[in-house]
C-alpha positions as CSV (number, residue, x, y, z in Angstrom):
1,M,28.8,43.9,10.4
2,K,28.9,42.1,7.1
3,I,28.4,38.7,8.8
4,S,25.2,39.9,10.5
5,H,23.7,40.8,7.1
6,R,24.4,37.3,5.8
7,I,22.7,35.4,8.6
8,P,19.1,36.0,7.2
9,V,20.2,35.1,3.7
10,I,21.9,31.9,5.0
11,A,18.8,31.1,7.1
12,A,16.5,31.6,4.1
13,I,18.7,29.3,2.0
14,V,18.6,26.6,4.7
15,L,14.9,26.9,5.3
16,G,14.2,26.9,1.5
17,G,16.2,23.7,1.2
18,A,14.4,22.1,4.0
19,L,11.0,23.1,2.5
20,M,12.0,21.6,-0.9
21,S,13.2,18.4,0.8
22,S,9.9,18.3,2.6
23,Q,8.0,18.8,-0.7
24,A,10.0,16.1,-2.4
25,A,9.2,13.7,0.5
26,A,5.5,14.5,0.2
27,D,5.6,14.0,-3.6
28,A,7.4,10.6,-3.1
29,S,4.8,9.6,-0.5
30,R,1.9,10.6,-2.7
31,S,3.4,8.7,-5.7
32,A,3.7,5.6,-3.5
33,V,0.1,5.9,-2.4
34,L,-1.1,6.4,-6.0
35,A,0.9,3.5,-7.3
36,S,-0.2,1.2,-4.5
37,T,-3.7,1.1,-6.0
38,C,-2.2,-0.8,-8.9
39,F,-0.8,-3.6,-6.7
40,A,-4.1,-5.2,-6.0
41,C,-4.2,-6.6,-9.6
42,H,-0.6,-6.3,-10.7
43,G,1.0,-7.9,-7.7
44,T,3.0,-6.6,-4.8
45,D,5.3,-3.8,-6.0
46,G,3.9,-4.4,-9.5
47,K,5.4,-7.9,-9.7
48,S,2.5,-10.0,-10.9
49,P,2.3,-13.7,-9.9
50,G,-0.3,-14.5,-12.6
51,S,-1.6,-13.6,-16.0
52,I,-2.0,-9.9,-15.4
53,P,1.2,-8.1,-16.6
54,S,3.9,-7.0,-14.2
55,I,4.3,-3.3,-14.2
56,Y,7.5,-2.6,-12.2
57,G,10.5,-1.2,-13.8
58,Y,8.7,0.0,-17.0
59,P,10.2,3.1,-18.5
60,A,8.1,6.0,-17.2
61,E,7.4,7.4,-20.7
62,V,6.0,4.0,-21.8
63,M,3.8,3.7,-18.7
64,E,2.5,7.3,-19.1
65,M,1.6,6.7,-22.7
66,Q,-0.2,3.4,-21.9
67,L,-2.2,4.9,-19.0
68,R,-3.2,7.9,-21.1
69,T,-4.4,5.7,-24.0
70,F,-6.4,3.7,-21.5
71,R,-7.9,6.9,-20.1
72,D,-8.6,8.4,-23.5
73,G,-10.2,5.2,-24.7
74,T,-7.8,4.7,-27.6
75,R,-6.5,1.5,-26.2
76,A,-8.8,-1.5,-25.6
77,A,-9.2,-2.5,-22.0
78,T,-11.3,-4.5,-19.6
79,V,-11.0,-2.4,-16.5
80,M,-7.8,-0.2,-17.0
81,D,-9.8,2.4,-18.9
82,R,-12.0,2.9,-15.8
83,H,-9.0,3.1,-13.5
84,A,-7.0,5.5,-15.6
85,K,-10.0,7.9,-16.0
86,G,-9.6,8.7,-12.3
87,Y,-6.1,10.2,-12.7
88,T,-4.9,13.6,-13.9
89,D,-1.9,13.9,-16.1
90,E,0.2,14.9,-13.1
91,E,-0.9,11.8,-11.2
92,I,-0.2,9.5,-14.2
93,G,3.3,11.0,-14.3
94,M,3.8,10.3,-10.6
95,I,2.6,6.7,-10.9
96,A,4.7,6.1,-14.0
97,K,7.9,7.5,-12.4
98,Y,7.3,5.5,-9.2
99,L,6.8,2.2,-11.0
100,S,9.8,2.8,-13.2
101,Q,12.0,3.0,-10.1
102,I,11.0,-0.3,-8.6
103,K,13.6,-3.0,-9.2
Protein backbone atom coordinates (compact mmCIF):
# COMPACT_ATOMS: atom_id res chain seq x y z
CA MET A 1 0.00 0.00 0.00
CA LYS A 2 2.78 2.46 0.76
CA ILE A 3 4.22 2.05 -2.74
CA SER A 4 0.93 3.03 -4.40
CA HIS A 5 0.94 6.33 -2.49
CA ARG A 6 4.45 7.10 -3.71
CA ILE A 7 3.66 6.69 -7.39
CA PRO A 8 1.91 10.08 -7.76
CA VAL A 9 4.75 11.79 -5.91
CA ILE A 10 7.36 10.13 -8.12
CA ALA A 11 5.35 11.00 -11.22
CA ALA A 12 5.12 14.63 -10.10
CA ILE A 13 8.88 14.79 -9.53
CA VAL A 14 9.61 13.28 -12.94
CA LEU A 15 7.10 15.57 -14.68
CA GLY A 16 8.45 18.61 -12.83
CA GLY A 17 11.98 17.75 -13.90
CA ALA A 18 10.86 17.34 -17.51
CA LEU A 19 9.07 20.70 -17.43
CA MET A 20 12.12 22.44 -15.96
CA SER A 21 14.31 20.84 -18.63
CA SER A 22 11.85 22.00 -21.26
CA GLN A 23 11.92 25.55 -19.85
CA ALA A 24 15.71 25.55 -19.75
CA ALA A 25 15.80 24.47 -23.40
CA ALA A 26 13.32 27.20 -24.33
CA ASP A 27 15.41 29.81 -22.48
CA ALA A 28 18.59 28.61 -24.21
CA SER A 29 16.86 28.78 -27.58
CA ARG A 30 15.52 32.28 -26.87
CA SER A 31 18.99 33.39 -25.76
CA ALA A 32 20.49 32.11 -29.01
CA VAL A 33 17.88 33.94 -31.08
CA LEU A 34 18.38 37.20 -29.18
CA ALA A 35 22.18 37.00 -29.47
CA SER A 36 22.02 36.09 -33.16
CA THR A 37 20.90 39.64 -33.93
CA CYS A 38 24.37 40.79 -32.83
CA PHE A 39 26.13 38.61 -35.37
CA ALA A 40 25.21 40.73 -38.39
CA CYS A 41 27.71 43.37 -37.27
CA HIS A 42 29.93 41.55 -34.77
CA GLY A 43 30.56 38.49 -36.96
CA THR A 44 29.45 34.89 -36.88
CA ASP A 45 29.21 33.76 -33.26
CA GLY A 46 30.45 37.21 -32.23
CA LYS A 47 33.86 36.70 -33.83
CA SER A 48 34.35 39.88 -35.83
CA PRO A 49 36.49 39.72 -38.97
CA GLY A 50 36.85 43.49 -39.12
CA SER A 51 37.02 46.67 -37.12
CA ILE A 52 33.84 46.09 -35.12
CA PRO A 53 34.77 44.45 -31.79
CA SER A 54 34.40 40.73 -31.27
CA ILE A 55 31.92 39.99 -28.49
CA TYR A 56 32.23 36.25 -27.90
CA GLY A 57 33.54 35.03 -24.59
CA TYR A 58 33.06 38.37 -22.79
CA PRO A 59 32.30 37.96 -19.09
CA ALA A 60 28.51 38.20 -18.80
CA GLU A 61 28.69 40.94 -16.15
CA VAL A 62 30.83 43.14 -18.40
CA MET A 63 28.54 42.64 -21.41
CA GLU A 64 25.44 43.38 -19.33
CA MET A 65 26.96 46.60 -18.02
CA GLN A 66 28.01 47.71 -21.50
CA LEU A 67 24.60 46.98 -23.03
CA ARG A 68 22.83 48.80 -20.20
CA THR A 69 25.04 51.87 -20.54
CA PHE A 70 24.35 51.93 -24.28
CA ARG A 71 20.63 51.60 -23.59
CA ASP A 72 20.64 54.28 -20.90
CA GLY A 73 22.62 56.69 -23.07
CA THR A 74 25.54 56.93 -20.62
CA ARG A 75 27.96 55.41 -23.11
CA ALA A 76 28.63 57.01 -26.48
CA ALA A 77 27.55 54.97 -29.45
CA THR A 78 26.88 55.13 -33.16
CA VAL A 79 24.14 52.49 -33.35
CA MET A 80 24.47 50.34 -30.22
CA ASP A 81 22.33 52.72 -28.18
CA ARG A 82 19.44 52.16 -30.59
CA HIS A 83 19.89 48.39 -30.58
CA ALA A 84 20.15 48.15 -26.79
CA LYS A 85 17.00 50.20 -26.23
CA GLY A 86 15.02 47.32 -27.70
CA TYR A 87 15.95 44.90 -24.90
CA THR A 88 14.66 44.42 -21.37
CA ASP A 89 17.02 43.77 -18.46
CA GLU A 90 16.11 40.08 -18.67
CA GLU A 91 16.91 39.94 -22.39
CA ILE A 92 20.21 41.77 -21.88
CA GLY A 93 21.09 39.20 -19.25
CA MET A 94 20.21 36.35 -21.60
CA ILE A 95 22.28 37.82 -24.43
CA ALA A 96 25.26 38.46 -22.13
CA LYS A 97 25.16 34.94 -20.70
CA TYR A 98 24.90 33.37 -24.16
CA LEU A 99 27.80 35.41 -25.57
CA SER A 100 29.96 34.66 -22.53
CA GLN A 101 29.66 30.93 -23.21
CA ILE A 102 30.86 31.06 -26.83
CA LYS A 103 34.45 29.90 -27.13
